[in-house]
C-alpha positions in Angstrom: -239.4 20.2 78.8 -237.9 20.4 75.3 -240.2 20.2 72.3 -238.7 16.9 71.1 -239.4 15.4 74.5 -243.0 16.7 74.3 -243.4 15.2 70.9 -242.0 11.9 72.1 -244.3 11.9 75.1 -247.3 12.6 72.9 -246.4 9.9 70.4 -245.9 7.4 73.2 -249.3 8.2 74.7 -251.0 7.8 71.3 -249.2 4.5 70.8 -250.4 3.2 74.2 -254.0 4.3 73.3 -253.8 2.6 69.9 -252.4 -0.5 71.5 -255.2 -0.6 74.1 -257.8 -0.3 71.3 -256.0 -3.0 69.4 -256.1 -5.4 72.3 -259.8 -4.7 73.0 -260.5 -5.4 69.3 -258.5 -8.6 69.4 -260.3 -9.8 72.5 -263.7 -9.2 70.9 -262.6 -11.1 67.8 -261.5 -14.0 70.1 -264.9 -14.0 71.7 -266.7 -14.1 68.4 -264.3 -16.9 67.1 -265.0 -18.9 70.3 -268.7 -18.8 69.7 -268.2 -20.1 66.2 -265.9 -22.9 67.4 -268.3 -24.0 70.1 -270.9 -24.9 67.5 -268.5 -26.6 65.1 -268.7 -30.4 65.3 -265.3 -30.9 63.6 -263.6 -28.8 66.4 -265.3 -29.7 69.7 -266.9 -33.0 68.7 -270.4 -33.9 67.6 -272.0 -34.3 71.1 -270.5 -31.1 72.5 -271.4 -29.1 69.4 -275.0 -30.4 69.6 -275.2 -29.6 73.3 -273.8 -26.1 72.7 -276.2 -25.4 69.8 -279.1 -26.6 72.0 -278.0 -24.2 74.7 -277.6 -21.4 72.2 -281.1 -22.2 70.9 -282.6 -22.1 74.4 -281.2 -18.6 74.9 -281.4 -17.4 71.3 -281.9 -13.7 71.9 -278.9 -13.6 74.3 -276.3 -15.6 72.4 -277.2 -14.5 68.9 -277.3 -10.8 70.0 -274.0 -11.2 71.7 -272.3 -12.9 68.8 -273.6 -10.3 66.3 -272.5 -7.5 68.6 -269.0 -8.9 68.8 -268.8 -9.3 65.0 -270.0 -5.8 64.3 -267.8 -4.2 67.0 -264.8 -6.1 65.6 -265.3 -4.9 62.0 -266.1 -1.3 63.1 -262.9 -1.1 65.2 -260.9 -2.7 62.4 -262.1 -0.1 60.0 -261.2 2.7 62.4 -257.6 1.6 62.5 -257.2 2.1 58.7 -259.6 5.0 58.3 -258.4 8.0 56.3 -258.5 10.5 59.1 -259.1 13.8 57.2 -260.4 15.8 60.2 -258.1 14.1 62.7 -261.0 13.3 65.0 -260.0 9.8 65.9 -256.8 8.0 66.6 -255.8 5.9 63.5 -252.6 4.3 62.3 -252.3 7.0 59.6 -252.6 9.8 62.2 -249.9 8.2 64.3 -247.5 7.7 61.4 -248.1 11.1 59.8 -248.3 13.2 62.9 -246.7 16.6 62.6 -246.1 17.4 66.3 -245.6 21.0 67.2 -242.0 21.9 67.6 
């Protein structure tokens, strides 16, 4: 296999990995966003919002922990996408764009 083919294969693999991480991050954000909407009376209606808040209150440690974990995971993953990757230890957008593949 020629070096440019190897470089392309490596770039394609990194792009797929970055895309997978992006989709996971987006899914976690959607979960967090859904929890916020379920408690908003202007979105789901007053009765449904009250029922949802009551349910969340009955299982406070489960739902609050889940919501906080989703929020934190989203922000950590978002930061990793735009991190300055000085030691090239993780896959970032900068690493993918500035990669100097072996020739």
